[in-house]
C-alpha positions as a printed NumPy array, in Angstrom:
array([[ 97.237,  71.872, 133.838],
       [ 94.382,  74.049, 134.01 ],
       [ 95.114,  77.391, 135.831],
       [ 92.619,  78.065, 138.793],
       [ 90.743,  81.122, 137.212],
       [ 89.808,  78.836, 134.121],
       [ 88.391,  75.679, 136.51 ],
       [ 86.628,  77.78 , 138.3  ],
       [ 84.918,  79.669, 134.997],
       [ 84.523,  76.009, 133.592],
       [ 82.834,  74.926, 136.457],
       [ 80.262,  77.786, 136.313],
       [ 79.589,  77.519, 132.856],
       [ 78.63 ,  73.822, 133.2  ],
       [ 76.584,  74.281, 135.828],
       [ 74.7  ,  76.515, 134.045],
       [ 74.439,  74.207, 131.068],
       [ 73.448,  71.579, 133.503],
       [ 70.711,  73.65 , 134.498],
       [ 69.188,  74.795, 131.323],
       [ 69.311,  71.515, 129.507],
       [ 66.886,  69.704, 132.497],
       [ 64.87 ,  72.655, 132.227],
       [ 64.323,  72.548, 128.575],
       [ 64.222,  68.986, 128.529],
       [ 61.137,  68.72 , 131.186],
       [ 59.557,  71.759, 129.771],
       [ 58.486,  68.973, 126.862],
       [ 54.995,  67.446, 127.394],
       [ 54.315,  69.632, 130.4  ],
       [ 52.239,  72.488, 128.624],
       [ 48.833,  72.251, 126.929],
       [ 47.526,  70.344, 129.439],
       [ 46.066,  72.655, 131.589],
       [ 42.385,  72.425, 130.197],
       [ 41.919,  68.619, 131.013],
       [ 43.766,  69.235, 134.649],
       [ 42.093,  70.3  , 137.808],
       [ 44.954,  72.147, 140.1  ],
       [ 46.306,  70.13 , 143.181],
       [ 48.812,  72.031, 145.3  ],
       [ 51.146,  68.87 , 146.72 ],
       [ 52.385,  69.412, 150.082],
       [ 56.232,  69.648, 150.176],
       [ 56.16 ,  66.356, 152.76 ],
       [ 54.929,  64.627, 149.776],
       [ 58.762,  63.924, 149.152],
       [ 58.723,  61.052, 151.456],
       [ 55.752,  59.474, 149.609],
       [ 56.035,  55.962, 150.04 ],
       [ 59.652,  56.359, 151.433],
       [ 60.093,  53.127, 153.17 ],
       [ 58.28 ,  50.835, 150.414],
       [ 60.504,  52.237, 147.528],
       [ 63.77 ,  51.907, 149.877],
       [ 63.224,  48.008, 150.291],
       [ 61.994,  48.066, 146.76 ],
       [ 65.298,  48.751, 145.354],
       [ 66.797,  45.649, 147.064],
       [ 63.958,  43.581, 145.762],
       [ 63.877,  44.595, 142.02 ],
       [ 65.808,  42.075, 140.541],
       [ 65.974,  40.108, 143.843],
       [ 68.717,  42.506, 145.038],
       [ 70.49 ,  41.946, 141.54 ],
       [ 71.76 ,  45.487, 141.058],
       [ 73.439,  45.145, 144.312],
       [ 75.133,  41.812, 144.025],
       [ 76.177,  42.718, 140.742],
       [ 77.378,  45.95 , 141.985],
       [ 79.608,  43.893, 143.853],
       [ 80.686,  41.434, 141.565],
       [ 81.831,  43.594, 138.891],
       [ 83.934,  45.633, 141.484],
       [ 85.655,  42.594, 142.349],
       [ 86.524,  42.128, 139.012],
       [ 87.891,  45.933, 138.09 ],
       [ 89.914,  45.327, 141.306],
       [ 91.1  ,  41.859, 140.433],
       [ 91.862,  43.262, 136.796],
       [ 93.794,  46.288, 137.84 ],
       [ 91.201,  48.649, 135.6  ],
       [ 90.82 ,  50.734, 138.907],
       [ 94.254,  51.531, 139.801],
       [ 95.324,  51.692, 135.885],
       [ 92.554,  54.774, 135.377],
       [ 93.364,  56.43 , 138.201],
       [ 96.902,  56.431, 137.559],
       [ 96.173,  57.678, 133.683],
       [ 93.643,  60.387, 134.963],
       [ 96.136,  61.817, 137.48 ],
       [ 99.294,  61.686, 134.953],
       [ 96.658,  63.653, 132.354],
       [ 95.998,  66.632, 135.365],
       [ 93.598,  68.119, 132.887],
       [ 91.229,  65.384, 132.873],
       [ 91.697,  65.036, 136.633],
       [ 90.863,  68.718, 137.141],
       [ 88.082,  68.806, 134.667],
       [ 86.38 ,  65.757, 136.483],
       [ 85.627,  68.223, 139.297],
       [ 83.233,  69.714, 137.27 ],
       [ 81.062,  66.433, 137.9  ],
       [ 82.215,  66.602, 141.601],
       [ 80.36 ,  70.271, 142.143],
       [ 77.638,  69.747, 139.432],
       [ 76.601,  66.322, 140.689],
       [ 76.337,  67.665, 144.128],
       [ 74.162,  71.023, 143.252],
       [ 72.151,  69.73 , 140.449],
       [ 69.85 ,  67.307, 142.968],
       [ 68.83 ,  69.995, 145.312],
       [ 68.513,  72.845, 143.069],
       [ 66.386,  70.695, 140.324],
       [ 64.141,  69.021, 142.246],
       [ 63.221,  71.796, 144.528],
       [ 63.308,  74.177, 141.706],
       [ 60.737,  72.096, 139.615],
       [ 58.636,  71.934, 142.867],
       [ 58.363,  75.565, 143.13 ],
       [ 57.788,  76.153, 139.296],
       [ 55.132,  73.965, 139.353],
       [ 53.267,  75.653, 142.326],
       [ 53.399,  78.73 , 140.554],
       [ 52.332,  77.336, 137.375],
       [ 49.772,  75.554, 139.108],
       [ 51.046,  72.438, 137.421],
       [ 50.799,  68.853, 139.386],
       [ 52.883,  66.985, 137.006],
       [ 56.058,  69.494, 137.556],
       [ 55.486,  69.491, 141.503],
       [ 55.227,  65.7  , 141.478],
       [ 58.605,  65.524, 138.94 ],
       [ 60.245,  67.672, 141.448],
       [ 59.379,  65.565, 144.658],
       [ 60.267,  62.263, 143.242],
       [ 63.28 ,  63.626, 142.035],
       [ 63.637,  65.055, 145.402],
       [ 63.005,  61.446, 146.811],
       [ 65.183,  59.712, 144.482],
       [ 68.148,  61.483, 145.546],
       [ 67.502,  61.265, 149.294],
       [ 66.964,  57.655, 148.873],
       [ 70.456,  57.03 , 146.564],
       [ 72.288,  59.453, 149.257],
       [ 71.07 ,  57.564, 152.236],
       [ 71.688,  53.91 , 150.608],
       [ 74.943,  54.507, 149.25 ],
       [ 75.995,  56.639, 152.4  ],
       [ 74.83 ,  53.18 , 154.359],
       [ 77.034,  50.91 , 152.272],
       [ 80.089,  53.222, 152.621],
       [ 79.691,  52.815, 156.294],
       [ 79.92 ,  48.926, 155.984],
       [ 82.369,  48.802, 153.299],
       [ 85.207,  51.487, 154.502],
       [ 86.526,  51.668, 151.297],
       [ 89.817,  53.968, 150.969],
       [ 89.353,  56.504, 148.284],
       [ 91.772,  57.207, 146.063],
       [ 92.957,  60.385, 147.238],
       [ 93.892,  58.808, 150.416],
       [ 95.405,  55.409, 149.203],
       [ 98.861,  55.012, 149.343],
       [100.492,  54.742, 145.373],
       [100.153,  50.958, 144.93 ],
       [ 98.767,  48.733, 142.231],
       [ 97.48 ,  46.352, 145.176],
       [ 93.917,  47.356, 145.757],
       [ 92.44 ,  44.365, 147.507],
       [ 93.06 ,  45.482, 151.162],
       [ 91.393,  48.895, 150.655],
       [ 88.063,  48.059, 151.75 ],
       [ 87.827,  48.108, 155.433],
       [ 84.521,  46.198, 156.397],
       [ 83.095,  46.771, 159.302],
       [ 81.248,  50.116, 161.091],
       [ 82.372,  53.425, 160.272],
       [ 86.044,  52.679, 159.037],
       [ 85.694,  55.227, 156.525],
       [ 83.164,  57.36 , 156.9  ],
       [ 79.954,  58.028, 155.398],
       [ 81.433,  60.442, 152.947],
       [ 84.342,  58.37 , 150.974],
       [ 84.345,  54.944, 149.623],
       [ 81.969,  52.478, 148.072],
       [ 79.738,  53.158, 145.847],
       [ 79.933,  56.481, 144.372],
       [ 77.205,  58.538, 146.089],
       [ 77.201,  61.012, 142.853],
       [ 76.859,  58.554, 140.654],
       [ 74.142,  56.79 , 142.579],
       [ 72.367,  59.71 , 142.909],
       [ 72.721,  60.879, 139.432],
       [ 71.089,  57.82 , 138.101],
       [ 68.567,  57.09 , 140.653],
       [ 67.113,  60.708, 139.339],
       [ 67.874,  59.677, 135.669],
       [ 66.182,  56.443, 136.058],
       [ 63.23 ,  58.047, 137.995],
       [ 62.526,  60.535, 134.993],
       [ 62.619,  57.727, 132.569],
       [ 59.51 ,  55.747, 134.58 ],
       [ 57.882,  59.371, 135.08 ],
       [ 58.198,  60.089, 131.03 ],
       [ 58.837,  57.186, 129.128],
       [ 57.563,  58.04 , 126.09 ],
       [ 59.674,  61.586, 125.803],
       [ 63.193,  60.696, 124.459],
       [ 64.47 ,  63.785, 124.899],
       [ 64.472,  63.246, 128.475],
       [ 65.916,  59.775, 128.175],
       [ 68.863,  61.074, 126.604],
       [ 69.424,  64.177, 128.292],
       [ 69.141,  62.596, 131.841],
       [ 71.27 ,  59.381, 131.61 ],
       [ 73.843,  61.741, 129.486],
       [ 73.775,  63.909, 132.601],
       [ 74.211,  60.516, 134.692],
       [ 77.089,  59.279, 132.92 ],
       [ 79.001,  62.731, 132.714],
       [ 78.386,  62.843, 136.509],
       [ 80.101,  59.017, 137.354],
       [ 82.915,  59.559, 133.956],
       [ 83.695,  62.55 , 136.018],
       [ 84.164,  61.448, 139.443],
       [ 86.197,  57.914, 138.456],
       [ 88.791,  60.208, 137.546],
       [ 89.447,  61.969, 140.868],
       [ 87.507,  61.156, 144.189],
       [ 86.367,  57.676, 142.882],
       [ 87.865,  54.607, 141.592],
       [ 86.067,  53.341, 138.753],
       [ 84.642,  50.633, 140.471],
       [ 82.778,  52.629, 142.249],
       [ 80.72 ,  54.334, 139.52 ],
       [ 80.285,  51.226, 138.024],
       [ 78.212,  49.916, 141.577],
       [ 76.599,  53.194, 141.896],
       [ 75.141,  53.185, 138.653],
       [ 73.541,  49.791, 138.899],
       [ 72.464,  50.536, 142.607],
       [ 71.279,  53.921, 141.023],
       [ 68.925,  52.45 , 138.826],
       [ 67.439,  50.496, 141.033],
       [ 66.422,  52.778, 143.393],
       [ 65.177,  55.26 , 140.39 ],
       [ 62.836,  52.594, 139.116],
       [ 60.838,  51.769, 142.3  ],
       [ 60.519,  55.473, 142.769],
       [ 59.889,  56.468, 139.577],
       [ 56.773,  54.04 , 139.09 ],
       [ 55.311,  55.079, 142.75 ],
       [ 55.112,  58.766, 141.682],
       [ 54.265,  57.8  , 138.406],
       [ 51.107,  56.082, 140.044],
       [ 50.595,  59.018, 142.235],
       [ 50.773,  61.049, 138.847],
       [ 48.095,  58.894, 137.379],
       [ 45.678,  58.771, 140.633],
       [ 46.183,  62.768, 141.419],
       [ 42.611,  64.183, 140.852],
       [ 44.005,  66.936, 138.367],
       [ 44.59 ,  63.916, 135.538],
       [ 41.006,  63.58 , 134.066],
       [ 40.157,  61.626, 131.066],
       [ 37.249,  64.482, 130.494],
       [ 36.738,  67.736, 130.773],
       [ 33.445,  70.271, 130.222],
       [ 34.046,  73.647, 129.066],
       [ 32.027,  76.812, 127.799],
       [ 32.898,  78.561, 124.929],
       [ 32.067,  81.49 , 123.047],
       [ 30.509,  79.319, 120.415],
       [ 29.036,  76.728, 122.857],
       [ 29.829,  74.05 , 125.253],
       [ 32.273,  71.392, 124.221],
       [ 33.526,  68.192, 125.72 ],
       [ 37.285,  67.288, 125.924],
       [ 38.066,  63.395, 125.627],
       [ 41.852,  61.931, 126.3  ],
       [ 42.119,  58.605, 125.643]])
């Protein structure tokens, strides 16, 4: 079993690595554009840009198929006993169980730190794209947390850490209102938020392979990690599908905002020592 000091040290290292990876990946394609841009200072309240539209849009995406599929897969995983077998495996192997808490803490810190950090950095660098990216990630995280928590209020599923040791999980859903609270249960908020942010990034920068790889890898690691301790595997699958729908609608909205922003001009007149020139972006 891992010692507590070692686990704490691993957590700190993992947090630093996760933040560094995102900053590096998001830096790609952010520079070299200032000559074509007119700086716009975006208010932090833009984090609520088309909030209602995007929330409803996540349910309308594929006619709600992501939510329905998440529920159907959950039923299949419960009935096939995969949930219980996976949890028993991770619990018996304590190094897996303990290491999974890295994802628990990282998944709680990164959404706020990354979205707020990018927004502040964008203001400092006078780069509207980075500001919009931070705001988009902030809204994706807010919607992911709000929607997943709302579903927990209704489904009332008991987390593995509170369920007695039995392989019959069919009765661990307590449908109603606030029977299991809004913090624990189905779907996984950590996973929902992670995939919402990752999908939003992919919609903002569809041609950036580095961002796709980094964001989806991060979201997957968060999901796998929380499935080893505080969540059932089916919670994670459902959270990923729901987060994907949330991130898609949020990302598209903020991509439109990015394109409509006055800073994004197709042409720019400039004066140089050798004369006057015109830049044109196709």
